[in-house]
C-alpha positions in Angstrom: -77.7 15.5 52.3 -75.9 12.4 51.2 -72.1 13.0 51.5 -71.2 11.8 48.0 -70.0 15.0 46.3 -66.4 15.9 47.4 -64.4 18.9 46.4 -60.6 19.3 46.9 -60.5 23.1 47.3 -57.5 25.4 47.3 -59.2 28.7 48.2 -59.7 30.0 44.6 -63.0 31.9 44.5 -63.9 30.8 41.0 -65.3 34.2 39.8 -63.8 33.7 36.3 -63.6 29.9 36.2 -65.6 28.8 33.1 -65.5 25.0 33.8 -64.5 22.4 36.3 -61.4 20.3 35.4 -62.5 16.7 35.8 -60.2 13.8 36.5 -59.9 11.4 33.5 -61.8 8.2 34.1 -60.6 5.1 32.2 -63.9 4.6 30.4 -64.8 1.2 29.0 -62.2 -0.2 26.7 -64.2 -3.4 26.2 -67.0 -1.4 24.6 -64.7 1.0 22.8 -62.7 -1.9 21.2 -65.9 -3.7 20.1 -65.0 -6.9 22.0 -68.5 -8.1 22.9 -72.0 -8.5 21.4 -74.7 -6.8 23.4 -78.1 -8.4 23.6 -80.9 -6.0 24.8 -84.3 -6.7 26.1 -83.5 -9.5 28.6 -85.8 -9.0 31.6 -85.1 -12.4 33.2 -83.1 -15.0 31.3 -81.8 -15.5 27.8 -80.5 -18.7 26.3 -77.3 -18.8 24.2 -77.7 -22.0 22.1 -74.9 -23.6 20.2 -74.9 -26.6 17.9 -72.3 -28.9 16.4 -72.6 -32.1 14.3 -70.6 -35.3 14.9 -68.8 -37.4 12.3 -71.2 -38.2 9.4 -68.8 -39.8 6.8 -69.1 -43.6 6.4 -68.6 -46.4 3.9 -70.9 -46.4 0.9 -73.5 -49.2 0.8 -76.2 -49.9 -1.9 -79.1 -49.5 0.5 -78.6 -47.6 3.7 -80.5 -48.7 6.8 -81.5 -47.0 10.0 -78.4 -48.5 11.6 -76.2 -46.3 9.2 -78.0 -43.2 10.3 -78.3 -43.7 14.0 -76.3 -42.0 16.7 -72.9 -43.6 17.3 -71.0 -44.3 20.5 -68.7 -41.3 19.9 -71.4 -38.8 18.8 -71.5 -39.9 15.1 -74.6 -38.8 13.2 -75.7 -36.5 16.1 -76.6 -32.9 16.3 -75.4 -31.8 19.7 -77.1 -28.8 21.3 -75.6 -26.9 24.2 -77.1 -24.0 26.2 -75.5 -21.2 28.1 -77.4 -18.3 29.7 -77.5 -14.6 30.3 -79.3 -13.6 33.5 -79.0 -9.8 34.0 -78.8 -8.7 37.6 -79.9 -5.3 39.1 -77.7 -2.6 40.4 -77.8 1.2 40.3 -76.1 4.6 40.5 -77.6 7.1 43.0 -76.2 10.5 44.0 -77.7 13.4 45.9 -76.2 16.9 45.8 -77.0 20.6 46.4 -76.7 22.9 43.4 -75.7 25.7 45.7 -72.4 23.9 46.3 -71.4 25.0 42.8 -72.2 28.7 43.0 -68.7 29.8 43.8 -67.2 27.8 41.0 -69.1 29.5 38.2 -69.8 33.2 38.0 -72.8 32.6 35.7 -74.2 30.2 38.3 -74.7 32.9 40.9 -78.3 33.9 40.0 -80.4 36.7 41.3 -83.7 36.1 42.9 -85.2 33.9 45.6 -83.3 30.7 46.6 -86.4 28.6 46.4 -86.6 29.1 42.6 -83.0 28.3 41.8 -82.4 25.4 39.4 -79.4 23.4 38.4 -77.7 25.3 35.6 -77.5 23.2 32.3 -73.7 23.7 31.9 -73.1 22.5 35.5 -75.4 19.6 34.9 -73.6 18.6 31.8 -70.2 18.6 33.5 -71.4 16.5 36.4 -73.3 14.1 34.2 -70.2 13.6 32.0 -68.1 12.7 35.0 -70.8 10.4 36.4 -71.2 8.6 33.1 -67.4 8.2 32.8 -67.3 6.7 36.3 -70.1 4.3 35.6 -68.3 3.2 32.4 -65.1 2.6 34.4 -67.0 0.3 36.8 -68.6 -1.7 34.0 -65.3 -1.9 32.1 -63.7 -3.5 35.1 -66.7 -5.7 36.2 -67.0 -7.3 32.7 -63.7 -9.0 33.5 -63.3 -9.2 37.2 -66.7 -9.3 38.8 -68.1 -12.4 40.6 -71.7 -12.8 41.7 -71.9 -12.7 45.5 -68.5 -11.0 45.9 -64.9 -12.1 46.6 -65.7 -14.7 49.3 -68.3 -16.4 47.1 -66.0 -16.4 44.1 -63.3 -18.6 45.8 -60.6 -17.5 43.3 -57.0 -17.0 44.4 -55.2 -14.1 42.8 -51.4 -13.7 42.4 -49.8 -11.6 45.2 -50.6 -7.9 44.8 -53.0 -8.4 41.9 -56.7 -7.5 41.4 -59.0 -9.8 43.3 -62.0 -11.3 41.5 -65.3 -10.1 43.0 -63.7 -7.4 45.2 -65.7 -4.4 46.4 -68.8 -3.6 44.4 -68.0 -6.0 41.6 -70.5 -8.5 43.0 -73.6 -8.4 40.9 -72.8 -10.8 38.1 -70.0 -13.2 37.0 -67.3 -11.6 34.9 -65.2 -13.3 32.2 -62.4 -14.6 34.4 -64.9 -16.1 36.9 -66.9 -17.7 34.0 -63.7 -19.2 32.5 -62.4 -20.6 35.8 -65.8 -22.0 36.7 -65.9 -23.7 33.2 -62.4 -25.1 33.4 -63.0 -26.6 36.9 -66.6 -27.7 36.3 -68.0 -31.1 36.8 -71.7 -30.3 35.9 -72.9 -30.4 32.4 -74.4 -26.9 32.4 -71.2 -25.1 33.3 -69.2 -27.2 30.8 -71.8 -26.6 28.0 -70.0 -25.7 24.8 -66.8 -27.4 25.8 -64.1 -26.3 28.2 -61.7 -23.3 27.9 -58.2 -24.2 26.9 -55.6 -23.2 29.5 -52.3 -22.7 27.8 -50.3 -21.5 30.9 -50.6 -20.5 34.5 -47.4 -18.5 35.2 -47.0 -14.9 36.0 -45.9 -12.7 33.1 -42.9 -11.1 34.7 -41.2 -9.7 31.6 -41.5 -9.4 27.8 -39.9 -12.8 27.1 -42.6 -14.4 29.3 -45.3 -12.6 27.4 -43.9 -13.7 24.1 -43.7 -17.3 25.3 -47.3 -17.2 26.5 -48.5 -15.8 23.1 -46.7 -18.7 21.3 -48.2 -21.3 23.6 -51.7 -19.8 23.2 -51.3 -19.8 19.4 -50.2 -23.5 19.4 -53.2 -24.4 21.5 -55.7 -22.4 19.4 -58.2 -24.7 17.7 -57.2 -24.9 14.0 -60.8 -24.4 12.7 -60.9 -20.8 14.1 -57.4 -19.6 13.3 -58.5 -17.8 10.1 -61.5 -16.1 11.7 -61.3 -12.4 11.1 -62.5 -11.6 14.7 -59.9 -13.8 16.3 -57.8 -11.6 18.6 -55.6 -11.6 21.7 -56.9 -9.5 24.6 -54.2 -8.4 27.0 -53.6 -6.0 29.9 -51.4 -2.9 29.4 -48.7 -4.0 31.8 -48.1 -7.2 29.8 -48.3 -5.3 26.5 -45.7 -2.7 27.6 -43.4 -5.4 28.7 -43.7 -7.2 25.4 -43.4 -4.0 23.4 -40.1 -3.1 25.2 -38.8 -6.7 24.7 -39.3 -6.8 21.0 -37.9 -3.2 20.6 -34.8 -4.2 22.5 -34.0 -7.2 20.3 -30.8 -7.1 18.3 -32.8 -7.0 15.1 -35.4 -4.4 15.9 -39.0 -4.5 14.8 -39.4 -0.8 15.4 -37.5 2.2 16.8 -37.9 3.2 20.5 -39.8 6.2 19.3 -42.5 4.0 17.8 -45.0 1.5 19.2 -44.7 -2.0 17.8 -47.5 -3.3 15.7 -50.4 -4.7 17.8 -50.1 -8.0 16.1 -49.0 -11.6 16.8 -49.2 -14.2 14.0 -51.3 -11.8 12.0 -53.9 -11.5 14.7 -54.7 -8.3 16.6 -53.4 -7.8 20.1 -55.8 -5.6 22.0 -54.5 -4.0 25.2 -57.4 -2.9 27.5 -57.9 -1.5 30.9 -59.9 -3.9 33.1 -58.5 -7.3 32.3 -56.6 -8.6 35.4 -52.8 -8.9 35.6 -50.8 -11.7 33.9 -54.0 -12.7 32.0 -54.3 -13.1 28.2 -57.3 -14.4 26.2 -57.4 -15.6 22.6 -60.8 -16.0 21.0 -63.4 -14.4 18.7 -64.3 -11.0 20.0 -66.5 -8.6 18.1 -69.8 -6.7 18.3 -71.4 -9.3 15.9 -73.3 -12.4 16.8 -70.2 -14.5 16.1 -68.5 -13.0 19.1 -67.6 -15.5 21.9 -68.3 -12.8 24.5 -71.9 -11.6 25.0 -73.5 -9.0 27.4 -77.1 -9.0 28.3 -79.0 -5.9 29.4 -82.6 -5.2 30.0 -83.0 -2.5 27.3 -80.8 -1.3 24.5 -80.1 2.0 26.3 -80.1 0.5 29.8 -76.6 1.8 30.6 -77.3 5.3 29.3 -80.6 6.3 30.9 -80.0 8.7 33.7 -82.7 10.6 35.7 -82.0 14.1 37.1 -84.6 15.7 39.3 -85.3 17.6 42.5 -85.3 15.3 45.5 -88.7 16.5 46.6 -90.9 19.6 46.2 -89.8 21.3 49.4 -86.1 20.5 49.0 -83.2 22.3 47.3 -81.4 19.0 46.8 -81.2 17.2 43.4 -80.4 13.6 42.6 -78.8 11.6 39.7 -80.1 8.0 39.4 -79.4 5.2 37.0 -80.9 1.7 37.2 -79.0 -1.0 35.4 -79.4 -4.7 34.8 -76.7 -6.8 33.1 -74.8 -10.0 32.8 -71.9 -11.4 30.7 -71.1 -14.9 29.5 -68.9 -16.7 27.0 -70.7 -18.6 24.3 -68.3 -21.3 23.1 -65.8 -22.0 25.9 -64.1 -24.7 23.8 -62.9 -22.0 21.4 -61.2 -19.7 24.0 -57.6 -20.1 24.9 -56.5 -18.4 28.2 -53.2 -17.8 30.0 -53.8 -16.9 33.7 -52.3 -17.5 37.1 -55.7 -17.0 38.7 -56.9 -20.3 40.2 -60.2 -21.6 41.5 -60.1 -22.9 45.1 -62.3 -25.6 46.5 
Protein backbone atom coordinates (compact mmCIF):
# COMPACT_ATOMS: atom_id res chain seq x y z
CA UNK A 1 0.00 0.00 0.00
CA UNK A 2 1.30 3.44 -0.88
CA UNK A 3 2.25 5.31 2.29
CA UNK A 4 0.34 8.49 1.45
CA UNK A 5 -2.45 8.62 4.06
CA UNK A 6 -1.14 9.72 7.45
CA UNK A 7 -3.09 10.00 10.71
CA UNK A 8 -1.95 11.85 13.81
CA UNK A 9 -3.68 9.73 16.47
CA UNK A 10 -4.28 10.39 20.15
CA UNK A 11 -5.77 7.06 21.17
CA UNK A 12 -9.43 8.12 20.88
CA UNK A 13 -11.42 5.12 19.67
CA UNK A 14 -13.87 7.16 17.60
CA UNK A 15 -17.03 5.25 18.54
CA UNK A 16 -19.17 8.41 18.55
CA UNK A 17 -17.10 10.60 16.24
CA UNK A 18 -19.36 11.73 13.41
CA UNK A 19 -16.80 13.34 11.13
CA UNK A 20 -13.07 13.90 10.77
CA UNK A 21 -11.82 17.42 11.47
CA UNK A 22 -9.78 18.46 8.46
CA UNK A 23 -7.01 21.04 8.38
CA UNK A 24 -7.99 24.14 6.44
CA UNK A 25 -6.21 24.35 3.09
CA UNK A 26 -5.65 27.77 1.55
CA UNK A 27 -7.67 26.97 -1.57
CA UNK A 28 -7.12 29.01 -4.70
CA UNK A 29 -7.46 32.77 -4.20
CA UNK A 30 -6.66 33.47 -7.85
CA UNK A 31 -9.76 31.55 -8.97
CA UNK A 32 -11.91 32.81 -6.10
CA UNK A 33 -11.09 36.48 -6.80
CA UNK A 34 -11.69 36.06 -10.54
CA UNK A 35 -8.23 37.21 -11.62
CA UNK A 36 -7.80 35.11 -14.75
CA UNK A 37 -9.60 34.00 -17.87
CA UNK A 38 -9.70 30.22 -18.32
CA UNK A 39 -9.53 28.82 -21.84
CA UNK A 40 -10.66 25.17 -22.05
CA UNK A 41 -10.16 22.57 -24.74
CA UNK A 42 -6.44 23.13 -25.42
CA UNK A 43 -4.89 19.74 -26.15
CA UNK A 44 -1.57 20.99 -27.49
CA UNK A 45 -1.09 24.72 -28.10
CA UNK A 46 -3.26 27.84 -28.22
CA UNK A 47 -2.31 31.20 -29.70
CA UNK A 48 -3.07 34.42 -27.84
CA UNK A 49 -3.06 37.02 -30.64
CA UNK A 50 -2.98 40.76 -30.01
CA UNK A 51 -3.12 43.64 -32.46
CA UNK A 52 -2.37 47.35 -32.36
CA UNK A 53 -2.30 50.07 -35.01
CA UNK A 54 0.47 52.63 -35.48
CA UNK A 55 0.00 56.34 -36.14
CA UNK A 56 -2.49 56.97 -38.97
CA UNK A 57 -2.94 60.76 -38.84
CA UNK A 58 -1.25 62.85 -41.54
CA UNK A 59 -1.53 66.03 -43.58
CA UNK A 60 -4.51 66.38 -45.89
CA UNK A 61 -3.76 66.20 -49.63
CA UNK A 62 -6.21 66.47 -52.58
CA UNK A 63 -5.25 63.07 -54.02
CA UNK A 64 -3.62 60.52 -51.65
CA UNK A 65 -1.11 58.12 -53.19
CA UNK A 66 0.23 54.76 -52.06
CA UNK A 67 3.11 56.61 -50.42
CA UNK A 68 0.63 58.16 -48.00
CA UNK A 69 -0.74 54.75 -47.02
CA UNK A 70 2.43 52.69 -46.82
CA UNK A 71 4.17 51.54 -43.65
CA UNK A 72 6.38 54.19 -42.08
CA UNK A 73 9.77 53.88 -40.42
CA UNK A 74 8.24 54.07 -36.92
CA UNK A 75 5.27 51.77 -37.54
CA UNK A 76 2.96 54.35 -39.08
CA UNK A 77 0.00 52.96 -41.06
CA UNK A 78 0.76 49.44 -39.81
CA UNK A 79 -1.34 46.82 -38.06
CA UNK A 80 1.07 45.05 -35.74
CA UNK A 81 0.19 41.49 -34.71
CA UNK A 82 1.84 39.74 -31.78
CA UNK A 83 1.40 36.16 -30.59
CA UNK A 84 1.83 34.57 -27.19
CA UNK A 85 0.99 30.97 -26.41
CA UNK A 86 -0.61 28.60 -23.94
CA UNK A 87 0.85 25.09 -23.99
CA UNK A 88 -0.79 23.04 -21.19
CA UNK A 89 1.50 20.50 -19.52
CA UNK A 90 0.51 17.20 -17.88
CA UNK A 91 0.59 16.38 -14.17
CA UNK A 92 -1.60 14.31 -11.87
CA UNK A 93 -2.85 13.51 -8.39
CA UNK A 94 -2.72 9.84 -7.34
CA UNK A 95 -3.42 8.43 -3.90
CA UNK A 96 -3.91 4.83 -2.69
CA UNK A 97 -5.54 3.94 0.63
CA UNK A 98 -7.34 1.19 2.51
CA UNK A 99 -10.94 1.95 3.64
CA UNK A 100 -10.39 -0.29 6.67
CA UNK A 101 -8.03 2.37 8.04
CA UNK A 102 -11.13 4.51 8.76
CA UNK A 103 -13.30 1.94 10.53
CA UNK A 104 -12.31 3.07 14.01
CA UNK A 105 -13.04 6.73 13.22
CA UNK A 106 -16.70 6.25 12.32
CA UNK A 107 -19.08 3.97 14.17
CA UNK A 108 -21.34 3.69 11.11
CA UNK A 109 -18.36 2.59 9.03
CA UNK A 110 -17.94 -0.64 11.00
CA UNK A 111 -20.12 -2.88 8.83
CA UNK A 112 -21.15 -6.45 9.41
CA UNK A 113 -20.43 -9.15 6.89
CA UNK A 114 -17.47 -10.43 4.93
CA UNK A 115 -14.45 -8.16 4.52
CA UNK A 116 -14.22 -8.87 0.80
CA UNK A 117 -17.58 -7.12 0.18
CA UNK A 118 -16.87 -3.98 2.16
CA UNK A 119 -16.99 -0.70 0.23
CA UNK A 120 -15.84 2.85 0.92
CA UNK A 121 -18.69 4.54 2.79
CA UNK A 122 -20.02 7.62 0.89
CA UNK A 123 -19.63 9.94 3.91
CA UNK A 124 -16.00 8.92 4.39
CA UNK A 125 -15.45 9.28 0.66
CA UNK A 126 -16.92 12.79 0.65
CA UNK A 127 -14.67 13.95 3.50
CA UNK A 128 -11.50 12.56 1.92
CA UNK A 129 -12.43 13.94 -1.49
CA UNK A 130 -13.06 17.40 -0.05
CA UNK A 131 -9.64 17.44 1.58
CA UNK A 132 -7.95 16.15 -1.58
CA UNK A 133 -9.62 18.80 -3.76
CA UNK A 134 -8.67 21.55 -1.31
CA UNK A 135 -5.06 20.39 -1.39
CA UNK A 136 -5.09 20.30 -5.19
CA UNK A 137 -6.49 23.84 -5.29
CA UNK A 138 -3.77 24.98 -2.89
CA UNK A 139 -1.09 23.64 -5.23
CA UNK A 140 -2.63 25.27 -8.32
CA UNK A 141 -3.13 28.58 -6.48
CA UNK A 142 0.59 28.72 -5.68
CA UNK A 143 1.83 27.34 -9.01
CA UNK A 144 -0.04 30.00 -11.01
CA UNK A 145 2.36 32.56 -9.55
CA UNK A 146 5.57 30.74 -8.57
CA UNK A 147 5.92 27.72 -10.88
CA UNK A 148 8.71 27.36 -13.43
CA UNK A 149 8.89 24.73 -16.14
CA UNK A 150 11.77 22.38 -15.36
CA UNK A 151 12.02 23.44 -11.72
CA UNK A 152 14.12 25.82 -9.67
CA UNK A 153 17.46 25.11 -11.36
CA UNK A 154 15.99 25.67 -14.81
CA UNK A 155 14.21 28.87 -13.75
CA UNK A 156 17.45 30.67 -12.84
CA UNK A 157 15.62 33.20 -10.69
CA UNK A 158 17.16 34.65 -7.53
CA UNK A 159 14.73 35.13 -4.65
CA UNK A 160 15.21 37.50 -1.69
CA UNK A 161 16.65 35.83 1.40
CA UNK A 162 14.10 33.62 3.15
CA UNK A 163 11.44 34.05 0.45
CA UNK A 164 9.58 31.57 -1.74
CA UNK A 165 11.78 30.20 -4.51
CA UNK A 166 10.43 30.13 -8.05
CA UNK A 167 10.03 26.60 -9.38
CA UNK A 168 10.72 24.90 -6.04
CA UNK A 169 9.45 21.40 -5.29
CA UNK A 170 6.62 20.15 -7.50
CA UNK A 171 5.99 23.56 -9.09
CA UNK A 172 7.86 22.49 -12.20
CA UNK A 173 5.28 21.66 -14.86
CA UNK A 174 4.59 25.09 -16.41
CA UNK A 175 5.83 28.67 -16.11
CA UNK A 176 3.96 30.77 -13.55
CA UNK A 177 3.31 34.51 -13.70
CA UNK A 178 6.54 35.66 -12.01
CA UNK A 179 8.65 33.49 -14.32
CA UNK A 180 6.75 34.77 -17.37
CA UNK A 181 7.25 38.39 -16.29
CA UNK A 182 10.97 38.09 -15.56
CA UNK A 183 11.57 36.20 -18.81
CA UNK A 184 9.73 38.95 -20.68
CA UNK A 185 11.60 41.80 -18.96
CA UNK A 186 14.98 40.21 -19.69
CA UNK A 187 14.14 38.85 -23.15
CA UNK A 188 16.13 39.46 -26.29
CA UNK A 189 14.04 37.25 -28.62
CA UNK A 190 10.92 38.58 -30.34
CA UNK A 191 8.63 35.74 -29.21
CA UNK A 192 9.16 36.31 -25.47
CA UNK A 193 8.89 40.09 -25.93
CA UNK A 194 5.69 39.80 -27.99
CA UNK A 195 3.10 42.27 -26.75
CA UNK A 196 5.71 44.63 -25.32
CA UNK A 197 7.70 44.34 -22.10
CA UNK A 198 6.40 44.48 -18.56
CA UNK A 199 7.04 47.74 -16.73
CA UNK A 200 9.22 47.28 -13.63
CA UNK A 201 8.48 50.12 -11.21
CA UNK A 202 10.71 48.96 -8.34
CA UNK A 203 12.93 46.13 -7.12
CA UNK A 204 13.25 46.78 -3.37
CA UNK A 205 11.95 44.56 -0.58
CA UNK A 206 8.76 45.84 1.04
CA UNK A 207 9.90 45.91 4.64
CA UNK A 208 7.11 48.07 6.09
CA UNK A 209 3.87 49.88 5.27
CA UNK A 210 5.62 53.05 4.12
CA UNK A 211 7.57 51.00 1.56
CA UNK A 212 4.34 49.41 0.31
CA UNK A 213 2.70 52.83 -0.08
CA UNK A 214 5.72 54.15 -1.98
CA UNK A 215 5.63 51.10 -4.25
CA UNK A 216 1.91 51.60 -4.98
CA UNK A 217 2.50 55.26 -5.89
CA UNK A 218 5.42 54.34 -8.16
CA UNK A 219 3.34 51.66 -9.88
CA UNK A 220 0.42 54.04 -10.44
CA UNK A 221 2.72 56.65 -12.00
CA UNK A 222 4.18 54.01 -14.33
CA UNK A 223 0.76 52.64 -15.30
CA UNK A 224 0.00 53.30 -19.00
CA UNK A 225 -2.52 56.12 -19.19
CA UNK A 226 -4.75 54.33 -21.69
CA UNK A 227 -5.69 51.59 -19.22
CA UNK A 228 -6.10 53.66 -16.04
CA UNK A 229 -9.88 53.84 -16.36
CA UNK A 230 -10.36 50.15 -17.15
CA UNK A 231 -12.82 48.63 -14.67
CA UNK A 232 -10.76 45.44 -14.28
CA UNK A 233 -7.51 47.28 -13.48
CA UNK A 234 -6.36 46.13 -10.04
CA UNK A 235 -3.37 45.74 -7.74
CA UNK A 236 -2.57 42.13 -6.77
CA UNK A 237 -0.57 41.88 -3.56
CA UNK A 238 0.50 39.35 -0.92
CA UNK A 239 -1.06 39.31 2.54
CA UNK A 240 2.16 40.30 4.34
CA UNK A 241 2.46 43.47 2.27
CA UNK A 242 -1.23 44.28 2.68
CA UNK A 243 -1.09 43.82 6.47
CA UNK A 244 1.92 46.14 6.67
CA UNK A 245 0.16 48.76 4.55
CA UNK A 246 -3.11 48.40 6.47
CA UNK A 247 -1.34 49.01 9.79
CA UNK A 248 0.64 51.91 8.35
CA UNK A 249 -2.38 53.87 7.14
CA UNK A 250 -4.31 53.09 10.36
CA UNK A 251 -1.42 54.47 12.44
CA UNK A 252 -1.29 57.79 10.61
CA UNK A 253 -2.17 60.89 12.63
CA UNK A 254 -5.26 61.42 10.49
CA UNK A 255 -6.69 57.93 10.47
CA UNK A 256 -8.43 56.36 7.53
CA UNK A 257 -10.17 53.84 9.79
CA UNK A 258 -10.18 52.66 13.38
CA UNK A 259 -7.97 49.79 14.46
CA UNK A 260 -11.07 47.64 14.82
CA UNK A 261 -11.73 47.94 11.10
CA UNK A 262 -9.85 46.93 7.97
CA UNK A 263 -8.98 49.78 5.62
CA UNK A 264 -10.60 49.87 2.22
CA UNK A 265 -8.98 47.59 -0.32
CA UNK A 266 -8.40 50.52 -2.66
CA UNK A 267 -5.60 52.70 -3.99
CA UNK A 268 -6.33 55.57 -6.38
CA UNK A 269 -9.81 54.11 -6.78
CA UNK A 270 -8.50 50.75 -7.96
CA UNK A 271 -9.01 47.49 -6.08
CA UNK A 272 -6.18 46.05 -4.01
CA UNK A 273 -6.60 42.27 -3.99
CA UNK A 274 -4.55 40.43 -1.36
CA UNK A 275 -4.12 36.75 -2.26
CA UNK A 276 -2.30 33.70 -1.02
CA UNK A 277 0.19 32.43 -3.59
CA UNK A 278 1.89 35.58 -4.88
CA UNK A 279 5.52 35.66 -3.63
CA UNK A 280 6.81 38.07 -1.01
CA UNK A 281 7.55 41.75 -1.77
CA UNK A 282 5.79 41.42 -5.14
CA UNK A 283 2.87 43.54 -6.41
CA UNK A 284 1.24 43.50 -9.85
CA UNK A 285 -0.93 46.15 -11.49
CA UNK A 286 -2.90 45.16 -14.55
CA UNK A 287 -6.25 44.09 -15.96
CA UNK A 288 -7.33 40.95 -14.12
CA UNK A 289 -10.77 39.41 -14.62
CA UNK A 290 -12.52 36.26 -15.78
CA UNK A 291 -13.35 37.90 -19.12
CA UNK A 292 -11.41 37.84 -22.36
CA UNK A 293 -10.02 41.30 -21.59
CA UNK A 294 -8.00 39.84 -18.71
CA UNK A 295 -4.23 40.12 -19.00
CA UNK A 296 -3.83 36.74 -17.30
CA UNK A 297 -5.03 33.55 -19.00
CA UNK A 298 -4.99 29.89 -18.00
CA UNK A 299 -5.25 27.08 -20.54
CA UNK A 300 -6.62 23.65 -19.63
CA UNK A 301 -7.45 20.60 -21.71
CA UNK A 302 -11.15 20.51 -20.86
CA UNK A 303 -13.45 22.91 -19.01
CA UNK A 304 -13.72 20.57 -16.00
CA UNK A 305 -10.14 19.35 -16.23
CA UNK A 306 -9.26 20.40 -12.68
CA UNK A 307 -12.40 18.86 -11.13
CA UNK A 308 -12.59 15.36 -12.67
CA UNK A 309 -11.53 12.83 -10.07
CA UNK A 310 -11.71 9.04 -10.34
CA UNK A 311 -12.38 6.86 -7.29
CA UNK A 312 -12.20 3.10 -7.72
CA UNK A 313 -10.94 -0.18 -6.30
CA UNK A 314 -7.28 -0.70 -7.19
CA UNK A 315 -7.96 -4.13 -8.66
CA UNK A 316 -10.56 -6.87 -8.35
CA UNK A 317 -8.67 -8.91 -5.76
CA UNK A 318 -7.57 -5.94 -3.61
CA UNK A 319 -9.18 -4.08 -0.72
CA UNK A 320 -7.24 -0.94 -1.64
CA UNK A 321 -8.90 2.02 -3.34
CA UNK A 322 -7.37 4.95 -5.24
CA UNK A 323 -8.07 8.61 -6.03
CA UNK A 324 -6.75 9.86 -9.35
CA UNK A 325 -6.83 13.20 -11.19
CA UNK A 326 -5.10 13.91 -14.49
CA UNK A 327 -4.61 17.60 -15.22
CA UNK A 328 -3.11 19.66 -18.00
CA UNK A 329 -2.61 23.43 -17.69
CA UNK A 330 -0.50 26.47 -18.45
CA UNK A 331 -0.69 30.21 -17.69
CA UNK A 332 0.51 33.25 -19.60
CA UNK A 333 0.19 37.01 -19.71
CA UNK A 334 -1.43 38.42 -22.85
CA UNK A 335 -0.23 42.05 -23.09
CA UNK A 336 3.01 42.37 -21.10
CA UNK A 337 3.35 46.05 -21.99
CA UNK A 338 0.22 46.76 -19.89
CA UNK A 339 1.45 45.11 -16.68
CA UNK A 340 3.34 47.05 -14.01
CA UNK A 341 5.29 45.01 -11.48
CA UNK A 342 7.25 45.68 -8.30
CA UNK A 343 9.44 42.72 -7.34
CA UNK A 344 12.91 42.08 -5.92
CA UNK A 345 13.06 38.72 -7.71
CA UNK A 346 15.70 38.80 -10.44
CA UNK A 347 16.60 36.69 -13.44
CA UNK A 348 20.14 35.35 -13.40
CA UNK A 349 22.19 34.62 -16.48
